[in-house]
VOPAGU-2260 file (C-alpha; in pm, 1 decimal, decimal comma):
REM VOPAGU-2260
SITE   aa  ch    i         X         Y         Z
SITE  UNK   A    0   10922,1    4200,1    4693,5
SITE  UNK   A    1   11034,2    4546,7    4734,2
SITE  UNK   A    2   10772,8    4678,8    4537,7
SITE  UNK   A    3   10515,6    4485,3    4759,1
SITE  UNK   A    4   10678,3    4644,2    5063,5
SITE  UNK   A    5   10652,3    4994,1    4881,5
SITE  UNK   A    6   10259,5    4939,2    4821,1
SITE  UNK   A    7   10207,4    4801,1    5186,6
SITE  UNK   A    8   10387,5    5087,2    5335,2
SITE  UNK   A    9   10237,3    5340,2    5129,3
SITE  UNK   A   10    9858,2    5157,6    5244,5
SITE  UNK   A   11    9980,3    5205,7    5644,9
SITE  UNK   A   12   10106,2    5536,3    5570,8
SITE  UNK   A   13    9753,4    5637,2    5367,6
SITE  UNK   A   14    9611,2    5497,4    5675,0
SITE  UNK   A   15    9812,0    5707,7    5934,8
SITE  UNK   A   16    9675,8    6016,6    5747,2
SITE  UNK   A   17    9337,4    5915,0    5775,1
SITE  UNK   A   18    9339,6    5877,6    6132,3
SITE  UNK   A   19    9520,7    6199,7    6173,1
SITE  UNK   A   20    9273,7    6373,7    5991,7
SITE  UNK   A   21    9014,1    6225,7    6223,3
SITE  UNK   A   22    9186,4    6299,0    6530,7
SITE  UNK   A   23    9180,0    6658,9    6428,3
SITE  UNK   A   24    8791,9    6643,2    6303,4
SITE  UNK   A   25    8803,8    6522,4    6676,3
SITE  UNK   A   26    8946,8    6744,2    6868,1
SITE  UNK   A   27    8770,9    7046,6    6705,0
SITE  UNK   A   28    8455,8    6862,4    6798,3
SITE  UNK   A   29    8570,3    6817,0    7127,2
SITE  UNK   A   30    8660,9    7179,0    7174,8
SITE  UNK   A   31    8308,8    7304,3    7045,6
SITE  UNK   A   32    8154,5    7091,6    7291,1
SITE  UNK   A   33    8354,9    7240,8    7559,8
SITE  UNK   A   34    8277,2    7610,8    7477,2
SITE  UNK   A   35    7918,4    7501,9    7469,7
SITE  UNK   A   36    7943,0    7339,7    7771,6
SITE  UNK   A   37    8111,2    7641,1    7935,6
SITE  UNK   A   38    7866,0    7870,6    7796,9
SITE  UNK   A   39    7567,4    7706,4    7864,4
SITE  UNK   A   40    7737,6    7676,0    8257,8
SITE  UNK   A   41    7762,5    8090,5    8233,7
SITE  UNK   A   42    7387,3    8085,9    8102,0
SITE  UNK   A   43    7236,9    7862,7    8335,6
SITE  UNK   A   44    7461,9    8024,5    8640,3
SITE  UNK   A   45    7323,6    8425,4    8539,6
SITE  UNK   A   46    6966,0    8277,1    8558,9
SITE  UNK   A   47    7047,1    8110,4    8855,1
SITE  UNK   A   48    7180,2    8499,3    9015,7
SITE  UNK   A   49    6819,3    8653,8    8846,2
SITE  UNK   A   50    6591,1    8386,4    9038,6
SITE  UNK   A   51    6806,3    8419,5    9366,7
SITE  UNK   A   52    6802,6    8792,3    9337,9
SITE  UNK   A   53    6383,4    8774,6    9239,4
SITE  UNK   A   54    6366,9    8542,8    9540,2
SITE  UNK   A   55    6559,1    8778,5    9805,5
SITE  UNK   A   56    6381,9    9064,6    9661,1
SITE  UNK   A   57    6046,2    8837,9    9734,1
SITE  UNK   A   58    6136,4    8799,4   10084,2
SITE  UNK   A   59    6234,2    9153,6   10129,2
SITE  UNK   A   60    5904,2    9233,7   10061,6
SITE  UNK   A   61    5700,8    8972,9   10251,1
SITE  UNK   A   62    5932,9    9059,3   10527,3
SITE  UNK   A   63    5775,2    9455,0   10507,0
SITE  UNK   A   64    5448,6    9327,1   10458,7
SITE  UNK   A   65    5448,9    9148,4   10787,0
SITE  UNK   A   66    5619,3    9456,1   10946,2
SITE  UNK   A   67    5331,6    9665,8   10838,9
SITE  UNK   A   68    5039,1    9436,3   10959,4
């Protein structure tokens, strides 16, 4: 009976250990995903600023051409 309990206990400990490894792997993956999302967000914000600057530049040129007509 005691030996059976030891076996069951060892099995449960092995399961817990495997689950801890899985948790660690998932945390690493979640960290990578978060970093990737943040980098993409920064990239798109930069692109948006660039496009906004282009649009502002175009509007300034368009305004000047209207004044010279």
